[in-house]
KEFI-152868 format. One record per atom (N, C-alpha, C): y negated, z negated, x negated. Coordinates in steps of 0.05 Angstrom, whole numbers, padded with zeros to 5 digits, always signed. Last residue first. Layout:
<rs>
YZX...
</rs>
This chain:
<rs>
+00064-00032+00389+00039-00042+00400+00041-00042+00430+00111-00006+00378+00110-00035+00375+00086-00046+00389+00096+00048+00384+00117+00037+00402+00115+00006+00401+00058+00052+00343+00050+00057+00371+00070+00044+00390+00089+00042+00298+00066+00025+00304+00059+00027+00334+00125+00085+00302+00135+00057+00301+00112+00038+00309+00091+00128+00299+00108+00125+00323+00118+00096+00324+00069+00121+00248+00052+00120+00271+00068+00115+00297+00115+00131+00216+00103+00104+00217+00085+00101+00241+00124+00185+00226+00145+00165+00232+00134+00137+00234+00074+00206+00208+00082+00209+00236+00104+00188+00243+00077+00194+00153+00055+00183+00170+00063+00184+00199+00122+00223+00138+00121+00194+00134+00100+00181+00152+00106+00275+00151+00129+00263+00165+00129+00233+00162+00063+00281+00115+00059+00284+00145+00082+00271+00160+00088+00277+00065+00068+00256+00074+00064+00258+00104+00159+00291+00070+00131+00300+00066+00112+00277+00075+00208+00251+00035+00197+00264+00059+00169+00273+00054+00215+00223-00011+00225+00250-00010+00216+00266+00014+00201+00171-00006+00179+00190-00012+00189+00219-00014+00228+00134+00046+00234+00150+00023+00212+00171+00018+00206+00070+00067+00209+00098+00072+00212+00113+00046+00215+00008+00097+00217+00023+00072+00222+00052+00078+00172-00035+00135+00193-00014+00134+00192-00001+00106+00156-00100+00161+00151-00075+00149+00175-00057+00149+00148-00167+00152+00144-00146+00171+00139-00120+00157+00196-00203+00116+00170-00190+00115+00169-00167+00135+00247-00222+00113+00228-00236+00131+00200-00225+00131+00273-00191+00075+00281-00188+00103+00261-00201+00123+00223-00167+00029+00244-00185+00037+00249-00182+00067+00208-00107-00005+00203-00124+00018+00228-00142+00023+00219-00109-00077+00221-00097-00050+00215-00117-00028+00175-00117-00127+00195-00133-00112+00196-00120-00084+00156-00087-00187+00161-00083-00159+00182-00102-00148+00155-00091-00243+00141-00111-00227+00149-00111-00198+00181-00045-00259+00192-00071-00267+00180-00094-00251+00146-00007-00239+00173-00008-00229+00187-00035-00235+00102-00017-00272+00100-00021-00243+00128-00024-00231+00122-00003-00322+00112-00030-00318+00111-00036-00288+00132+00051-00313+00155+00033-00318+00147+00004-00314+00079+00070-00306+00099+00072-00285+00121+00052-00289+00041+00073-00346+00045+00047-00333+00066+00048-00311+00038+00126-00362+00051+00107-00380+00055+00079-00368+00006+00153-00327+00035+00153-00322+00049+00133-00340-00055+00115-00314-00038+00133-00331-00009+00131-00324-00103+00115-00266-00077+00102-00273-00060+00121-00289-00146+00144-00250-00149+00127-00274-00123+00115-00283-00139+00213-00232-00135+00184-00226-00136+00169-00252-00136+00269-00230-00161+00256-00223-00157+00226-00218-00089+00296-00238-00111+00302-00257-00135+00283-00253-00019+00293-00233-00045+00283-00225-00066+00289-00247+00031+00307-00252+00015+00328-00239-00013+00319-00232+00052+00259-00269+00046+00279-00289+00029+00302-00278+00062+00234-00221+00041+00224-00238+00033+00245-00259+00105+00265-00202+00080+00264-00187+00057+00255-00205+00143+00253-00241+00134+00281-00238+00108+00282-00223+00150+00198-00232+00139+00207-00258+00129+00236-00256+00174+00200-00181+00148+00187-00185+00135+00196-00211+00222+00226-00192+00204+00237-00173+00176+00226-00177+00245+00189-00229+00240+00217-00237+00219+00230-00218+00250+00141-00201+00231+00142-00223+00225+00171-00230+00253+00153-00129+00265+00151-00156+00243+00152-00178+00216+00112-00081+00227+00137-00092+00239+00133-00119+00181+00087-00024+00200+00083-00046+00211+00110-00055+00131+00055+00007+00139+00082-00001+00155+00081-00026+00130+00009+00055+00136+00012+00027+00146+00040+00022+00086-00016+00096+00101+00009+00094+00106+00013+00065+00075-00078+00128+00077-00063+00103+00095-00038+00107+00026-00113+00167+00053-00103+00163+00052-00083+00140-00012-00171+00184-00009-00146+00168+00021-00139+00166-00022-00218+00209-00011-00197+00225-00007-00171+00210-00080-00240+00174-00056-00245+00189-00048-00222+00206-00106-00233+00119-00106-00214+00142-00081-00218+00158-00099-00271+00081-00126-00263+00086-00128-00245+00111-00043-00277+00081-00060-00301+00085-00088-00293+00093-00027-00225+00069-00020-00237+00095-00038-00261+00101-00046-00220+00016-00056-00202+00037-00051-00214+00065-00016-00261-00009-00046-00262-00009-00057-00245+00013+00035-00239+00000+00028-00264+00012-00002-00268+00013+00033-00195-00034+00034-00190-00005+00027-00216+00011+00036-00223-00081+00012-00207-00076+00010-00201-00046+00086-00246-00077+00063-00264-00078+00037-00249-00073+00119-00201-00080+00117-00216-00055+00092-00234-00055+00087-00145-00113+00102-00170-00112+00099-00184-00086+00056-00098-00102+00083-00097-00115+00100-00122-00113+00012-00073-00077+00025-00097-00065+00053-00100-00076-00020-00024-00077+00007-00026-00090+00023-00050-00079-00048+00003-00019-00049-00019-00039-00022-00022-00051-00085+00030+00031-00066+00038+00009-00069+00018-00013-00091+00006+00096-00099+00003+00068-00077+00013+00050-00115+00017+00159-00093+00023+00142-00104+00021+00113-00138-00026+00213-00142-00009+00188-00115-00004+00175-00174-00048+00271-00151-00044+00255-00157-00026+00231-00222-00056+00295-00203-00039+00309-00177-00034+00294-00249-00088+00257-00244-00098+00284-00224-00082+00300-00237-00105+00194-00236-00081+00210-00229-00088+00239-00230-00151+00164-00257-00146+00175-00258-00121+00193-00179-00150+00142-00185-00169+00164-00211-00163+00178-00186-00112+00102-00166-00108+00123-00173-00126+00147-00224-00136+00069-00229-00110+00081-00211-00105+00105-00195-00182+00054-00220-00185+00069-00227-00159+00083-00153-00159+00025-00147-00174+00049-00172-00177+00066-00183-00139-00019-00168-00121-00002-00162-00134+00025-00202-00187-00040-00222-00167-00030-00208-00147-00012-00154-00209-00057-00170-00223-00037-00191-00204-00024-00140-00172-00096-00123-00175-00072-00138-00190-00049-00181-00182-00133-00178-00156-00121-00162-00158-00095-00170-00235-00149-00195-00229-00135-00194-00202-00121-00115-00224-00171-00121-00242-00149-00147-00237-00135-00110-00190-00216-00104-00180-00189-00115-00198-00167-00120-00219-00262-00136-00196-00256-00134-00188-00227-00079-00256-00258-00106-00266-00256-00126-00243-00251-00035-00224-00266-00039-00235-00239-00067-00246-00236-00059-00167-00304-00045-00193-00301-00049-00203-00273-00046-00097-00310-00062-00119-00301-00045-00145-00300-00028-00061-00369-00022-00071-00343-00040-00094-00336-00067-00012-00402-00059-00041-00402-00052-00049-00374-00088+00038-00408-00059+00035-00408-00049+00007-00408-00142+00044-00401-00133+00040-00428-00102+00037-00430-00143+00043-00346-00150+00068-00359-00140+00067-00388-00134-00012-00338-00113+00008-00330-00118+00035-00344-00182-00034-00358-00155-00041-00369-00134-00020-00363-00220-00009-00325-00221-00005-00354-00194-00011-00367-00206-00030-00276-00204-00001-00280-00203+00005-00310-00219-00084-00285-00191-00076-00279-00187-00047-00285-00274-00081-00293-00257-00091-00315-00228-00084-00310-00294-00064-00243-00295-00046-00266-00277-00055-00289-00249-00085-00190-00273-00088-00207-00272-00070-00231-00223-00046-00138-00218-00058-00164-00245-00062-00178-00231-00017-00093-00240-00045-00092-00236-00059-00119-00207+00032-00097-00236+00031-00097-00248+00003-00097-00154+00019-00088-00162+00026-00116-00193+00025-00118-00148+00015-00034-00153-00009-00049-00161-00004-00078-00176+00055+00012-00160+00057-00012-00167+00033-00030-00175+00049+00080-00186+00038+00056-00167+00043+00033-00190+00075+00143-00173+00077+00120-00188+00066+00096-00194+00054+00212-00206+00058+00186-00184+00060+00164-00158+00091+00263-00169+00067+00251-00180+00073+00224-00123+00126+00291-00152+00126+00296-00164+00099+00288-00072+00137+00277-00077+00112+00292-00106+00109+00301-00079+00184+00248-00061+00184+00272-00066+00159+00289-00112+00166+00207-00121+00187+00226-00105+00187+00251-00077+00130+00182-00102+00120+00194-00113+00140+00214-00038+00167+00163-00031+00147+00182-00056+00136+00197-00069+00195+00124-00057+00209+00147-00049+00190+00170-00080+00153+00089-00102+00167+00102-00091+00182+00127-00028+00138+00073-00045+00119+00087-00068+00133+00102-00010+00184+00048+00004+00175+00072-00014+00156+00087-00048+00184+00005-00044+00207+00023-00032+00199+00049-00042+00134-00019-00068+00143-00009-00065+00165+00011+00015+00132-00032+00001+00112-00015-00024+00122-00003+00048+00161-00064+00035+00174-00042+00020+00156-00023+00070+00143-00111+00087+00143-00087+00074+00156-00063+00036+00137-00154+00050+00163-00151+00068+00164-00126+00048+00069-00167+00030+00092-00170+00047+00118-00169+00090+00037-00117+00080+00042-00144+00062+00066-00145+00069+00011-00053+00088+00024-00072+00075+00027-00099+00045+00011+00015+00049+00000-00011+00069+00016-00028+00000+00007+00064+00019+00027+00053+00022+00020+00023-00010-00041+00111-00013-00035+00082+00009-00016+00074-00043-00047+00172-00020-00036+00158-00028-00032+00128-00057-00071+00229-00065-00078+00202-00041-00070+00185-00075-00054+00294-00057-00048+00271-00070-00055+00245-00088-00105+00340-00098-00083+00324-00079-00079+00301-00053-00119+00400-00060-00126+00373-00070-00101+00358-00036-00107+00451-00064-00104+00446-00073-00111+00418+00015-00157+00449+00004-00132+00459-00026-00131+00455+00039-00188+00388+00026-00188+00414+00016-00161+00423+00039-00166+00324+00039-00190+00339+00024-00187+00366+00080-00109+00312+00053-00121+00312+00053-00145+00330+00131-00089+00273+00125-00105+00297+00098-00117+00294+00159-00032+00253+00135-00048+00248+00128-00063+00274+00229-00031+00236+00205-00022+00250+00182-00039+00242+00269-00051+00205+00274-00025+00217+00249-00015+00231+00279-00098+00177+00258-00081+00169+00261-00053+00180
</rs>
């Protein structure tokens, strides 16, 4: 997991910036998409209203709640002809498998950080439906990338610009 290997020359980048809430997925994903000149999709915007209501109430989503959402995320990623960057938690291997099945060639950028850093970021948020109370649930659910999964793990201690730039260089070099 030292770099992002895209399948074949001329392949379009299909990148999922993943991690728990507060890791900076949306910010880094948007910056990365700008650098790659591809579409950016925040998967939070694809949640059905029932999922948003559950999370707003502090209830963790079940796998049954997530499956239609993950399929919608994969469809968005696959439908982008020039490639795309998607910010999506993708916490479990089986969730990433759904994304890979629906959007072959997807690679993952896992934004990882300590619970203290993530909790501080969540506490500073004012405009998100995901309450800080669900952080521990997300951390317990998180399955790091396996060695056979295309992707890289980056420390959220770096600035979003540095994370996006480092990832863009890897994607550009691999393409």
